[in-house]
MITORMAR-76719 format. One record per residue: residue in three letters; x, y, z of N, C-alpha, C in turn. Coordinates in steps of 0.1 Angstrom, whole numbers, padded with zeros to 4 digits, always signed. Example, Ala and Ser with C-alpha at 12.3 -4.5 7.8 and 13.67 -1.06 7.14 Angstrom:
2
Ala+0132-0057+0078+0123-0045+0078+0132-0033+0078Ser+0128-0022+0071+0137-0011+0071+0129+0000+0079
//
This chain:
448
Met+2082+1236+0612+2095+1231+0602+2107+1225+0609Phe+2108+1231+0623+2121+1227+0631+2118+1216+0639Glu+2107+1213+0643+2104+1203+0650+2092+1195+0646Gln+2081+1192+0647+2066+1189+0646+2068+1180+0630Trp+2071+1192+0619+2069+1185+0609+2085+1180+0602Arg+2094+1181+0610+2107+1179+0603+2109+1168+0594Glu+2107+1153+0603+2107+1143+0594+2098+1142+0581Asp+2089+1153+0580+2080+1152+0568+2087+1163+0555Leu+2100+1169+0558+2106+1179+0548+2117+1172+0547Pro+2122+1167+0543+2132+1161+0537+2144+1169+0532Thr+2140+1180+0526+2145+1188+0518+2154+1198+0530Leu+2142+1202+0536+2146+1214+0544+2154+1206+0559Arg+2151+1192+0563+2159+1187+0572+2169+1185+0570Gln+2175+1183+0552+2190+1181+0552+2196+1193+0554Leu+2190+1204+0551+2200+1221+0555+2200+1222+0567Met+2190+1218+0573+2191+1220+0587+2202+1210+0593Asp+2204+1199+0589+2213+1191+0597+2224+1191+0591Gln+2224+1198+0581+2243+1196+0577+2246+1214+0576Gly+2235+1222+0580+2236+1236+0581+2236+1241+0594Val+2231+1257+0593+2230+1262+0605+2216+1268+0606Tyr+2208+1268+0617+2192+1272+0614+2190+1274+0632Gly+2179+1286+0631+2175+1289+0645+2161+1301+0641Arg+2157+1305+0650+2147+1314+0651+2151+1328+0645Leu+2146+1334+0638+2149+1349+0632+2140+1359+0638Arg+2142+1368+0644+2133+1377+0655+2133+1387+0644Ser+2118+1391+0640+2114+1401+0630+2118+1413+0637Cys+2115+1426+0631+2114+1441+0634+2102+1442+0639Glu+2101+1455+0642+2088+1462+0648+2084+1469+0643Pro+2072+1469+0636+2063+1460+0638+2065+1448+0630Pro+2065+1435+0633+2067+1424+0627+2057+1421+0616Ile+2057+1427+0605+2047+1427+0593+2057+1429+0578Thr+2050+1423+0573+2055+1422+0556+2064+1436+0553Val+2056+1444+0551+2064+1462+0550+2060+1466+0565Pro+2073+1467+0570+2085+1469+0560+2097+1458+0564Ala+2091+1447+0567+2103+1436+0574+2109+1431+0562Trp+2107+1429+0552+2113+1428+0539+2128+1437+0539Ser+2121+1449+0539+2134+1459+0534+2142+1461+0545Val+2139+1459+0555+2149+1459+0569+2156+1444+0567Met+2152+1433+0562+2161+1422+0566+2174+1425+0551Leu+2167+1431+0540+2176+1432+0526+2182+1450+0528Ser+2183+1460+0537+2183+1468+0535+2191+1472+0550Gly+2195+1461+0560+2200+1464+0572+2197+1476+0579Arg+2183+1482+0577+2181+1491+0584+2168+1492+0591Asp+2164+1495+0604+2155+1493+0613+2140+1501+0603Pro+2129+1503+0609+2118+1509+0601+2120+1523+0603Gly+2125+1527+0616+2124+1542+0617+2133+1548+0608Glu+2147+1544+0606+2157+1547+0598+2154+1548+0585Leu+2144+1533+0578+2135+1536+0567+2125+1543+0565Gly+2118+1549+0576+2107+1556+0577+2097+1548+0570Ile+2094+1537+0575+2084+1530+0566+2077+1523+0584Tyr+2064+1522+0583+2060+1514+0593+2049+1508+0591Gly+2044+1506+0581+2034+1495+0577+2037+1499+0559Phe+2021+1493+0554+2017+1490+0543+2011+1505+0537Arg+2006+1513+0546+2004+1528+0541+2008+1533+0557Asn+2013+1548+0550+2022+1556+0561+2017+1571+0558Arg+2015+1579+0570+2012+1594+0570+2021+1597+0560Ala+2017+1608+0549+2022+1617+0545+2028+1630+0549Asp+2017+1635+0554+2017+1646+0561+2008+1642+0574Tyr+2006+1660+0584+2000+1656+0595+1985+1659+0591Ser+1982+1657+0584+1964+1660+0581+1959+1646+0584Tyr+1949+1647+0584+1940+1634+0588+1938+1627+0578Glu+1936+1625+0565+1937+1615+0557+1945+1609+0545His+1954+1618+0546+1965+1617+0539+1975+1608+0539Met+1974+1596+0534+1984+1585+0535+1988+1580+0523Gln+2002+1573+0524+2008+1570+0512+2013+1557+0513Val+2012+1548+0505+2014+1535+0502+2027+1534+0500Ala+2033+1523+0510+2050+1519+0509+2055+1511+0497Ser+2058+1522+0488+2062+1514+0474+2074+1515+0475Ser+2081+1504+0463+2096+1507+0463+2102+1526+0462Leu+2095+1532+0459+2096+1545+0457+2101+1553+0469Val+2098+1546+0481+2098+1551+0494+2110+1546+0503Val+2119+1536+0496+2126+1527+0499+2141+1535+0494Arg+2146+1546+0504+2155+1553+0502+2168+1548+0507His+2169+1535+0507+2186+1529+0511+2190+1518+0506Pro+2200+1515+0501+2202+1503+0491+2199+1492+0500Arg+2195+1483+0492+2191+1469+0495+2201+1455+0491Val+2202+1449+0489+2215+1439+0491+2219+1441+0473Trp+2206+1438+0466+2209+1437+0455+2216+1451+0447Asp+2216+1458+0452+2219+1472+0448+2233+1475+0450Val+2238+1471+0464+2251+1469+0469+2260+1461+0459Leu+2254+1447+0458+2257+1439+0448+2263+1445+0433Gly+2250+1452+0431+2253+1456+0415+2267+1469+0417Glu+2268+1474+0428+2280+1483+0427+2294+1477+0426His+2295+1465+0430+2306+1455+0428+2305+1448+0417Gly+2295+1450+0408+2299+1444+0393+2290+1429+0392Leu+2284+1427+0405+2277+1414+0405+2260+1415+0402Thr+2253+1405+0399+2245+1402+0391+2233+1397+0398Ser+2220+1401+0401+2211+1394+0410+2200+1392+0400Val+2190+1380+0409+2175+1381+0402+2167+1381+0410Val+2158+1391+0412+2151+1392+0426+2135+1388+0419Val+2127+1382+0425+2115+1376+0422+2103+1376+0435Gly+2097+1385+0433+2086+1387+0442+2089+1395+0457Val+2099+1398+0460+2107+1410+0474+2095+1417+0474Pro+2088+1421+0485+2081+1433+0485+2085+1445+0486Gln+2078+1455+0482+2084+1471+0480+2093+1469+0469Thr+2093+1458+0455+2098+1464+0445+2092+1472+0431Tyr+2078+1471+0433+2073+1480+0422+2066+1495+0430Pro+2069+1504+0422+2076+1503+0410+2086+1498+0408Val+2090+1491+0396+2100+1485+0395+2112+1493+0389Arg+2126+1492+0400+2134+1504+0392+2147+1494+0387Pro+2156+1502+0381+2169+1495+0375+2178+1489+0385Leu+2180+1474+0380+2191+1467+0390+2200+1463+0379Arg+2211+1459+0384+2224+1448+0374+2215+1435+0375Gly+2207+1432+0366+2201+1416+0369+2186+1418+0364Trp+2180+1410+0368+2163+1405+0365+2154+1408+0375Leu+2146+1411+0376+2133+1413+0385+2122+1410+0383Ile+2111+1404+0386+2100+1407+0388+2091+1411+0404Ser+2083+1422+0401+2077+1427+0414+2069+1415+0423Ser+2064+1424+0430+2058+1414+0442+2043+1416+0443Phe+2037+1407+0455+2022+1410+0456+2017+1420+0457Leu+2022+1433+0456+2019+1447+0460+2017+1454+0446Thr+2020+1445+0434+2021+1452+0420+2002+1453+0416Pro+2001+1465+0414+1983+1464+0413+1979+1459+0399Pro+1971+1457+0394+1966+1445+0386+1970+1454+0371Ser+1968+1467+0370+1965+1476+0357+1983+1479+0357Ala+1994+1471+0361+2007+1476+0361+2011+1474+0347Arg+2019+1486+0340+2024+1483+0327+2037+1479+0329Gln+2047+1479+0335+2058+1472+0338+2062+1466+0353Trp+2062+1451+0349+2066+1445+0364+2076+1436+0364Thr+2082+1440+0354+2097+1434+0354+2106+1442+0348Tyr+2118+1439+0355+2129+1447+0349+2142+1435+0347Pro+2145+1436+0335+2142+1449+0320+2127+1441+0317Ala+2119+1456+0309+2106+1451+0307+2105+1440+0298Ser+2114+1434+0290+2110+1426+0281+2111+1412+0286Leu+2116+1412+0300+2117+1402+0308+2098+1395+0311Ala+2088+1405+0311+2074+1401+0309+2073+1393+0299Ala+2079+1395+0287+2073+1387+0274+2080+1374+0276Glu+2090+1373+0281+2100+1359+0286+2091+1353+0297Val+2084+1358+0308+2076+1348+0316+2065+1344+0308Asp+2059+1352+0298+2045+1348+0295+2046+1337+0286Asp+2060+1335+0279+2065+1324+0271+2065+1314+0281Val+2067+1315+0292+2071+1303+0299+2058+1299+0310Leu+2052+1303+0305+2039+1302+0314+2027+1300+0302Gly+2032+1298+0289+2022+1295+0279+2012+1307+0277Gly+2017+1318+0278+2002+1327+0277+1993+1327+0290Glu+1995+1321+0298+1986+1322+0310+1992+1332+0319Pro+1986+1341+0327+1992+1353+0334+1999+1347+0347Tyr+2013+1356+0347+2016+1354+0360+2009+1362+0373Glu+2008+1355+0383+2003+1357+0397+2011+1363+0407Phe+2006+1375+0410+2016+1380+0418+2010+1374+0436Asp+2000+1374+0437+1989+1370+0447+1981+1363+0446Val+1971+1357+0454+1958+1354+0452+1950+1361+0454Thr+1939+1358+0447+1929+1372+0444+1922+1376+0457Asn+1916+1368+0469+1914+1370+0477+1915+1362+0488Phe+1926+1362+0498+1930+1350+0506+1916+1351+0518Arg+1914+1364+0522+1900+1364+0531+1888+1362+0525Thr+1890+1351+0524+1873+1343+0519+1870+1333+0527Glu+1854+1329+0523+1849+1317+0531+1851+1306+0521Asp+1855+1309+0510+1856+1297+0500+1873+1290+0500Lys+1873+1283+0512+1886+1274+0514+1890+1268+0505Thr+1881+1259+0500+1888+1251+0486+1891+1257+0474Gln+1887+1268+0471+1893+1276+0462+1904+1285+0465Leu+1904+1290+0476+1917+1293+0479+1929+1284+0480Leu+1926+1272+0481+1938+1262+0484+1944+1261+0469Glu+1930+1258+0459+1934+1257+0447+1946+1270+0438Asp+1939+1282+0443+1944+1292+0439+1957+1296+0445Ile+1961+1293+0456+1974+1293+0461+1982+1282+0452Tyr+1977+1270+0455+1988+1261+0447+1990+1266+0430Arg+1980+1273+0421+1984+1274+0411+1994+1282+0410Met+1990+1296+0420+2001+1308+0419+2015+1300+0419Thr+2017+1293+0431+2032+1288+0436+2035+1280+0423Glu+2026+1272+0417+2033+1263+0406+2040+1274+0399Lys+2029+1282+0393+2035+1292+0382+2048+1299+0382Arg+2048+1301+0399+2062+1310+0400+2075+1299+0402Phe+2073+1289+0406+2081+1276+0403+2088+1272+0389Lys+2078+1276+0379+2080+1273+0368+2092+1283+0364Val+2086+1297+0363+2093+1310+0363+2108+1308+0371Leu+2106+1304+0383+2123+1301+0390+2129+1292+0382His+2126+1283+0378+2136+1274+0371+2144+1280+0358Tyr+2131+1287+0348+2137+1296+0340+2146+1307+0346Leu+2147+1312+0353+2155+1323+0357+2171+1316+0364Leu+2167+1306+0367+2181+1298+0370+2189+1296+0359Asp+2185+1299+0348+2199+1297+0337+2202+1312+0334Lys+2200+1322+0343+2208+1333+0338+2217+1338+0345Pro+2225+1343+0343+2240+1344+0346+2242+1353+0359Trp+2236+1347+0368+2236+1357+0384+2244+1348+0393Asp+2246+1359+0404+2253+1356+0414+2246+1357+0426Phe+2238+1363+0429+2226+1365+0440+2211+1363+0433Phe+2205+1351+0438+2192+1349+0432+2184+1349+0447Ile+2173+1355+0450+2161+1357+0457+2150+1356+0454Phe+2139+1346+0463+2123+1346+0459+2116+1349+0471Val+2107+1355+0471+2096+1350+0481+2083+1346+0477Glu+2081+1335+0486+2068+1329+0480+2055+1333+0487Met+2046+1340+0485+2038+1343+0491+2023+1335+0494Gly+2025+1322+0488+2015+1312+0493+2018+1306+0508Val+2029+1310+0512+2029+1307+0528+2025+1315+0535Asp+2024+1328+0537+2017+1338+0541+2002+1335+0542Arg+1998+1334+0531+1983+1331+0525+1981+1322+0532Ile+1981+1309+0530+1978+1297+0537+1975+1297+0552His+1986+1304+0557+1984+1308+0573+1972+1313+0575His+1971+1326+0568+1958+1336+0577+1948+1327+0568Gly+1946+1320+0558+1935+1315+0553+1928+1301+0564Leu+1940+1291+0563+1936+1282+0570+1943+1277+0584Trp+1947+1285+0588+1953+1278+0600+1943+1278+0617Lys+1932+1279+0612+1920+1273+0621+1922+1256+0620Tyr+1923+1252+0611+1919+1240+0606+1929+1229+0613Met+1943+1238+0610+1956+1229+0619+1956+1231+0633Asp+1955+1240+0639+1959+1240+0654+1949+1243+0664Pro+1948+1231+0672+1939+1227+0681+1937+1242+0690Gln+1946+1251+0693+1947+1261+0698+1936+1274+0695His+1937+1272+0680+1926+1284+0676+1909+1283+0684Pro+1907+1295+0685+1892+1294+0692+1885+1291+0679Lys+1884+1290+0668+1875+1288+0659+1881+1269+0654His+1886+1266+0658+1896+1250+0654+1884+1241+0654Val+1881+1235+0641+1872+1224+0637+1880+1210+0637Pro+1877+1202+0651+1884+1190+0652+1879+1179+0635Gly+1891+1175+0630+1885+1168+0621+1884+1171+0606His+1884+1180+0606+1883+1192+0598+1888+1185+0582Pro+1885+1181+0572+1889+1179+0558+1901+1186+0553Leu+1900+1200+0556+1913+1208+0554+1923+1209+0568Ala+1924+1199+0577+1934+1202+0589+1947+1201+0583Ser+1947+1191+0573+1963+1191+0569+1966+1198+0557Ala+1958+1206+0552+1963+1211+0544+1977+1226+0545Ile+1976+1229+0554+1990+1238+0558+2003+1226+0558His+2004+1217+0562+2013+1207+0565+2016+1202+0548Asp+2005+1198+0543+2005+1194+0529+2015+1202+0521Tyr+2014+1218+0522+2016+1225+0512+2037+1228+0517Tyr+2035+1228+0531+2047+1227+0531+2051+1213+0527Val+2049+1207+0526+2058+1189+0517+2060+1194+0506Tyr+2045+1202+0498+2048+1203+0483+2059+1213+0482Leu+2062+1225+0490+2072+1235+0489+2083+1228+0490Asp+2084+1216+0500+2097+1209+0505+2105+1203+0490Arg+2094+1196+0484+2096+1191+0471+2103+1201+0460Glu+2095+1213+0458+2098+1221+0451+2110+1227+0452Ile+2116+1226+0466+2131+1237+0468+2140+1223+0467Ala+2138+1213+0468+2145+1202+0463+2148+1205+0448Arg+2141+1206+0439+2140+1205+0425+2151+1218+0423Leu+2150+1228+0429+2154+1241+0428+2168+1238+0431Leu+2173+1229+0445+2187+1228+0447+2193+1219+0437Asp+2187+1209+0430+2190+1201+0422+2199+1207+0410Arg+2193+1219+0411+2202+1226+0395+2212+1234+0399Leu+2216+1235+0412+2227+1246+0416+2238+1238+0412Asp+2251+1244+0412+2263+1242+0418+2266+1238+0429Lys+2282+1237+0430+2285+1230+0445+2292+1243+0453Asp+2290+1253+0446+2294+1268+0453+2284+1277+0455Thr+2271+1272+0458+2262+1282+0458+2254+1278+0476Leu+2258+1289+0483+2255+1287+0496+2236+1293+0497Val+2230+1284+0503+2213+1286+0503+2208+1296+0515Met+2201+1300+0515+2194+1305+0525+2180+1302+0531Val+2170+1301+0538+2158+1300+0539+2153+1311+0550Val+2146+1321+0547+2142+1329+0558+2129+1331+0556Ser+2124+1339+0565+2109+1345+0567+2108+1359+0573Asp+2102+1368+0569+2099+1379+0577+2096+1382+0588His+2087+1372+0595+2078+1372+0601+2073+1356+0608Gly+2071+1355+0618+2063+1343+0619+2047+1344+0623Ala+2042+1333+0623+2027+1332+0628+2018+1324+0636Arg+2006+1331+0643+2000+1323+0654+1989+1325+0655Pro+1980+1318+0661+1966+1317+0659+1961+1332+0663Met+1950+1333+0656+1946+1350+0662+1933+1348+0669Met+1935+1351+0681+1926+1348+0692+1911+1357+0691Gly+1913+1368+0685+1900+1376+0685+1907+1386+0678Gly+1897+1402+0677+1902+1412+0676+1900+1424+0686Phe+1904+1434+0687+1902+1443+0698+1898+1458+0689Ala+1886+1462+0692+1882+1474+0690+1890+1487+0693Ile+1902+1487+0684+1908+1504+0689+1902+1516+0691Asn+1894+1515+0681+1891+1533+0678+1876+1532+0688Glu+1870+1522+0690+1856+1521+0700+1861+1523+0716Trp+1870+1517+0716+1879+1517+0728+1883+1533+0734Leu+1891+1541+0725+1895+1555+0722+1877+1561+0727Ile+1869+1554+0718+1858+1561+0719+1850+1561+0737Arg+1850+1551+0738+1847+1551+0752+1855+1557+0761Glu+1865+1556+0763+1876+1564+0772+1875+1578+0768Gly+1867+1580+0760+1870+1597+0758+1881+1606+0748Tyr+1888+1597+0745+1900+1599+0735+1896+1606+0719Leu+1887+1598+0714+1879+1600+0700+1866+1602+0703Val+1864+1615+0696+1850+1621+0697+1844+1621+0678Leu+1829+1615+0680+1824+1612+0668+1813+1625+0668His+1808+1632+0658+1798+1640+0658+1784+1631+0658Asp+1783+1618+0650+1777+1609+0654+1781+1594+0654Tyr+1777+1588+0660+1784+1573+0660+1770+1568+0650Pro+1781+1559+0640+1774+1553+0627+1763+1540+0631Asp+1756+1541+0623+1745+1530+0629+1749+1514+0620His+1761+1519+0613+1764+1504+0607+1781+1504+0610Val+1788+1491+0606+1804+1492+0608+1807+1502+0600Val+1822+1512+0600+1824+1519+0587+1841+1520+0591Pro+1845+1521+0580+1861+1526+0586+1863+1536+0591Leu+1871+1540+0600+1874+1549+0607+1871+1563+0596Glu+1879+1561+0587+1878+1575+0577+1866+1577+0572Lys+1859+1571+0573+1846+1570+0565+1831+1575+0575Ala+1837+1580+0592+1829+1582+0600+1833+1597+0604Ala+1819+1603+0614+1821+1616+0614+1830+1622+0625Val+1843+1623+0628+1854+1624+0637+1849+1641+0639Asp+1848+1642+0654+1853+1657+0658+1865+1658+0659Trp+1875+1665+0650+1889+1665+0653+1889+1674+0662Ser+1877+1685+0669+1881+1695+0680+1880+1691+0688Arg+1877+1680+0693+1876+1674+0705+1881+1661+0707Thr+1890+1655+0697+1898+1643+0697+1910+1644+0699Val+1917+1636+0712+1930+1636+0718+1936+1622+0707Ala+1932+1612+0704+1939+1601+0698+1928+1593+0686Trp+1934+1586+0676+1927+1578+0669+1936+1569+0666Gly+1930+1556+0660+1941+1546+0657+1937+1538+0644Ala+1946+1531+0637+1947+1521+0627+1948+1508+0628Gly+1939+1500+0621+1939+1489+0622+1949+1478+0620Gly+1949+1466+0621+1959+1455+0610+1963+1447+0622Tyr+1975+1438+0623+1980+1428+0632+1987+1435+0639His+1987+1451+0641+1987+1456+0652+1984+1471+0652Ala+1984+1477+0661+1977+1490+0663+1989+1502+0662Arg+1983+1512+0653+1990+1526+0653+1984+1535+0659Leu+1987+1542+0667+1980+1552+0677+1985+1564+0673His+1975+1578+0669+1982+1588+0666+1975+1599+0674Leu+1984+1610+0678+1977+1620+0687+1974+1631+0683Asn+1966+1635+0687+1961+1650+0677+1965+1659+0680Val+1976+1664+0683+1989+1677+0685+1983+1691+0685Lys+1981+1701+0690+1981+1716+0687+1997+1717+0680Gly+1993+1725+0666+2005+1733+0662+2013+1721+0648Arg+2005+1703+0652+2010+1701+0641+1999+1693+0633Glu+1988+1687+0638+1976+1681+0634+1969+1694+0630Pro+1961+1696+0619+1955+1708+0618+1944+1714+0627Asn+1937+1703+0637+1929+1709+0648+1934+1703+0661Gly+1946+1703+0663+1951+1696+0674+1945+1699+0686Val+1946+1692+0696+1940+1696+0712+1949+1693+0721Val+1957+1685+0719+1972+1681+0728+1980+1693+0725Asp+1980+1696+0739+1993+1707+0740+2005+1702+0738Pro+2017+1705+0733+2030+1700+0729+2035+1696+0745Ala+2030+1706+0753+2037+1705+0768+2030+1691+0775Asp+2018+1686+0769+2013+1675+0777+2012+1663+0770Tyr+2022+1663+0760+2024+1653+0748+2029+1639+0759Glu+2043+1641+0765+2046+1629+0769+2035+1620+0782Arg+2031+1632+0785+2021+1627+0799+2006+1619+0792Val+2002+1623+0780+1992+1616+0775+1996+1605+0767Arg+2009+1605+0762+2014+1591+0754+2013+1579+0768Asp+2021+1586+0779+2024+1575+0789+2008+1571+0795Glu+2001+1578+0794+1986+1574+0801+1981+1565+0792Leu+1979+1569+0776+1977+1556+0768+1982+1544+0772Lys+1994+1546+0772+2005+1533+0773+2001+1525+0783Ala+1995+1532+0791+1995+1525+0806+1984+1518+0810Arg+1973+1524+0802+1959+1521+0800+1955+1506+0794Leu+1966+1510+0779+1960+1499+0770+1970+1488+0773Glu+1977+1489+0783+1988+1477+0787+1982+1473+0800Ala+1970+1478+0807+1962+1470+0815+1951+1463+0809Leu+1948+1467+0796+1938+1459+0794+1935+1446+0797Thr+1922+1439+0799+1918+1427+0798+1914+1420+0789Asp+1911+1406+0788+1904+1399+0777+1891+1397+0782Pro+1882+1394+0774+1866+1394+0779+1862+1386+0790Glu+1872+1378+0794+1868+1371+0805+1875+1377+0818Gly+1880+1391+0820+1891+1399+0830+1903+1396+0833Arg+1907+1388+0826+1921+1381+0825+1933+1393+0818Pro+1942+1396+0821+1952+1401+0817+1955+1400+0803Leu+1954+1409+0792+1957+1409+0778+1969+1407+0773Gly+1979+1411+0782+1995+1411+0780+1995+1421+0770Thr+1987+1433+0766+1990+1441+0754+2008+1450+0757Val+2016+1449+0748+2024+1457+0746+2027+1471+0741Val+2028+1482+0744+2030+1496+0738+2044+1498+0735Arg+2049+1506+0722+2063+1511+0722+2060+1523+0720Lys+2069+1531+0723+2072+1547+0717+2085+1543+0704Pro+2080+1550+0695+2090+1546+0681+2103+1553+0684Glu+2108+1563+0694+2120+1567+0693+2129+1557+0703Glu+2120+1546+0714+2127+1540+0721+2133+1527+0713Ile+2126+1523+0704+2128+1514+0697+2136+1512+0684Tyr+2139+1524+0679+2147+1528+0664+2158+1536+0666Lys+2167+1534+0658+2179+1539+0661+2178+1556+0651Glu+2164+1556+0644+2161+1570+0638+2149+1569+0637Val+2142+1585+0638+2127+1579+0637+2125+1589+0624Asn+2125+1587+0612+2119+1595+0599+2107+1593+0595Asn+2104+1603+0586+2087+1611+0583+2080+1605+0591Ile+2066+1603+0592+2058+1601+0603+2055+1589+0607Pro+2059+1588+0620+2056+1578+0627+2043+1579+0633Pro+2040+1566+0636+2027+1565+0647+2031+1572+0662Asp+2026+1577+0668+2030+1582+0682+2033+1570+0694Leu+2024+1559+0688+2023+1546+0701+2024+1536+0686Ile+2032+1523+0692+2029+1513+0684+2019+1499+0695Val+2012+1496+0690+2003+1486+0699+2002+1472+0694Tyr+2009+1465+0703+2009+1449+0701+1994+1443+0711Val+1984+1442+0707+1972+1437+0717+1976+1423+0722Gly+1975+1420+0728+1976+1404+0735+1992+1404+0732Asn+2004+1412+0729+2013+1410+0724+2011+1400+0712Leu+2003+1402+0700+2004+1399+0689+1995+1388+0687Ala+1986+1382+0698+1976+1373+0699+1965+1378+0694Trp+1961+1391+0693+1947+1398+0692+1949+1408+0680Arg+1940+1409+0673+1943+1418+0659+1936+1430+0662Ser+1939+1444+0660+1937+1453+0662+1927+1456+0648Val+1909+1460+0656+1902+1461+0646+1902+1478+0649Gly+1899+1484+0632+1902+1501+0634+1885+1505+0632Ser+1878+1496+0626+1867+1505+0622+1856+1506+0631Val+1849+1515+0633+1835+1519+0644+1824+1515+0643Gly+1815+1515+0651+1803+1510+0649+1798+1496+0653Leu+1810+1491+0659+1806+1478+0663+1798+1475+0676Arg+1797+1489+0682+1792+1488+0697+1797+1475+0709Arg+1811+1474+0706+1817+1461+0713+1833+1465+0712Leu+1838+1462+0723+1854+1462+0720+1861+1449+0716Tyr+1853+1438+0719+1859+1425+0716+1851+1418+0701Thr+1856+1416+0694+1851+1409+0676+1857+1395+0676Phe+1848+1386+0672+1857+1376+0669+1855+1374+0652Glu+1851+1385+0646+1852+1384+0632+1860+1400+0626Asn+1869+1392+0615+1878+1405+0614+1872+1414+0605Asp+1874+1431+0605+1867+1436+0601+1872+1440+0585Thr+1879+1430+0578+1884+1433+0567+1885+1420+0560Gly+1876+1411+0564+1875+1395+0561+1882+1388+0569Pro+1876+1370+0567+1879+1361+0576+1896+1360+0575Asp+1899+1361+0588+1916+1357+0592+1917+1348+0602Asp+1926+1339+0601+1927+1327+0609+1942+1331+0618Ala+1949+1338+0609+1962+1338+0619+1968+1354+0617Asn+1974+1356+0633+1980+1367+0634+1995+1370+0634His+2006+1379+0633+2019+1377+0629+2024+1373+0643Asp+2036+1369+0640+2042+1367+0654+2059+1370+0655Trp+2065+1372+0663+2077+1378+0667+2088+1370+0657Glu+2088+1355+0655+2098+1351+0656+2094+1340+0641Gly+2104+1341+0629+2103+1333+0618+2113+1325+0619Ile+2119+1320+0607+2129+1311+0607+2140+1316+0599Phe+2152+1308+0604+2162+1310+0595+2172+1299+0593Ile+2174+1295+0579+2185+1280+0578+2195+1282+0570Ala+2207+1280+0568+2216+1283+0562+2226+1270+0559Trp+2226+1268+0547+2235+1257+0542+2249+1259+0533Asp+2258+1256+0532+2265+1256+0523+2271+1240+0518Pro+2270+1240+0508+2277+1226+0501+2289+1222+0503Arg+2295+1232+0505+2312+1233+0507+2315+1231+0524Glu+2308+1231+0530+2309+1230+0547+2302+1216+0551Arg+2305+1215+0563+2296+1208+0571+2295+1215+0585Trp+2286+1224+0586+2282+1230+0595+2273+1221+0610Glu+2269+1210+0607+2266+1199+0616+2255+1202+0623Gly+2243+1210+0619+2231+1216+0622+2233+1222+0636Gln+2243+1229+0636+2247+1242+0647+2232+1249+0646Lys+2225+1251+0662+2216+1262+0661+2219+1271+0667Val+2215+1285+0661+2219+1297+0663+2209+1305+0670Glu+2213+1312+0681+2202+1316+0691+2203+1333+0688Gly+2193+1340+0690+2196+1356+0688+2193+1362+0674Leu+2194+1355+0664+2195+1362+0652+2181+1373+0650Glu+2192+1384+0643+2176+1395+0642+2175+1395+0626Ile+2166+1399+0621+2161+1402+0609+2170+1409+0600Ala+2173+1423+0605+2183+1432+0600+2197+1427+0596Gln+2200+1416+0602+2213+1410+0603+2215+1402+0588Ile+2204+1399+0587+2203+1392+0571+2216+1395+0561Ala+2210+1408+0560+2219+1419+0548+2231+1417+0550Ser+2238+1422+0559+2249+1418+0564+2256+1404+0562Leu+2251+1394+0565+2250+1377+0566+2254+1376+0551Ile+2247+1382+0540+2249+1380+0527+2259+1384+0522Leu+2260+1398+0525+2274+1404+0520+2290+1394+0521Gln+2290+1392+0539+2296+1387+0541+2300+1372+0537Trp+2291+1365+0536+2293+1350+0529+2297+1352+0512Met+2294+1365+0505+2298+1370+0494+2309+1374+0490Gly+2318+1379+0503+2332+1383+0501+2333+1399+0503Leu+2319+1405+0506+2324+1421+0501+2322+1427+0513Pro+2325+1440+0516+2323+1446+0528+2308+1450+0530Val+2305+1453+0545+2294+1455+0548+2292+1470+0551Pro+2284+1479+0545+2281+1492+0548+2278+1495+0561Asp+2284+1508+0566+2280+1513+0576+2271+1514+0580Gly+2266+1512+0590+2252+1511+0597+2246+1499+0597Trp+2252+1492+0591+2243+1478+0589+2250+1468+0600Pro+2239+1465+0608+2242+1450+0616+2247+1441+0613Thr+2259+1436+0621+2266+1424+0618+2260+1413+0625Val+2267+1400+0628+2266+1391+0636+2278+1380+0631Ala+2282+1376+0641+2291+1362+0641+2284+1353+0646Leu+2282+1344+0636+2276+1331+0637+2285+1321+0644Pro+2283+1309+0649+2293+1299+0652+2298+1290+0642Val+2300+1296+0630+2308+1288+0622+2314+1296+0611Glu+2327+1291+0604+2334+1296+0599+2331+1290+0585Val+2330+1306+0576+2326+1303+0562+2342+1304+0551Ala+2345+1293+0545+2353+1297+0533+2351+1308+0524
//
């Protein structure tokens, strides 16, 4: 967007040329949940107590809790605005289901279950959306972005996005002060089609018919954004942000297979086929640590007095963590080259550590490789994802663009902007006080 495709995206190019822009550093971990809540609450994942899509609900081995809206206990931007009598339109922001009351209108996100009884606030908004779409169902997400049928995936992404923009144009007519929407198509097209675009991807196919699919989707979005901007008055400031970046996925590292090989994870019986760890026969009486898969790995230690069958003496906790951290950071790739894995302790990166965090957060190859949590692979490295085809991993930096039609900021480049600062920027630019504890930033511009 900033360089290679800039000339092909005239709307976004104008916002950059007349506004401010730069890379936006995501949170740790740089994943959708918790990143959107970090962006809109000014709180880091530790303060929120949200470390991924699913989090440990207690210190048992199996009880996991989905990170729904009910676990977001800090106010987000629209909550603060509502306290000041301002009205919001919120569409597709993760962690808004189950829907909760706000001053304004809300459509929940891609995490909305198919059986949801209420996915809008107020509930009557669902009927309005139904009318806008002529009775066709509103689509929160594509049905399966991890599919081998890429042509169908592309069709599904466009259909979902077209419906969303129809609804956005309808909602623009509401009397709002703050309007935010998240388009999941960008994320899905990255994960589904990155290998066709990027020559650096290990599965790149030169000259593939879908080589320009991501580029063309960006061009389409640029036109749709232009249509939205044409609807705005001359006092509306516009921001374009992302919750994380994207990069080619070089492969998968089987974190639990490694723990088994190194003696940290013990099974009663090794499976004869690939299974998720929760379906494996773990011998908890001899297990020191286990991991969860995803775009990063979360390692949990089996601590005496904390887990039901803990084996790690609390006095040895730091020694074991340090040992695992050192050994994981020394990992090599299949050719024996340093992998560049980064391992973090939650208390070292968060202001607070609430709820139940992982004991270690692991970025395999510093996000170049996915963590594969399944067991039964009989190898450490894999080039097939255990949850279905996926071409892209997340990256540390996304994008930030801000444009004010009343100002000419002349394309100033912003450096060092972090995702948790966006909430305070919104409030500052709307002339409201920033709550205590929200990180602020002084951009090199003055806003009237």
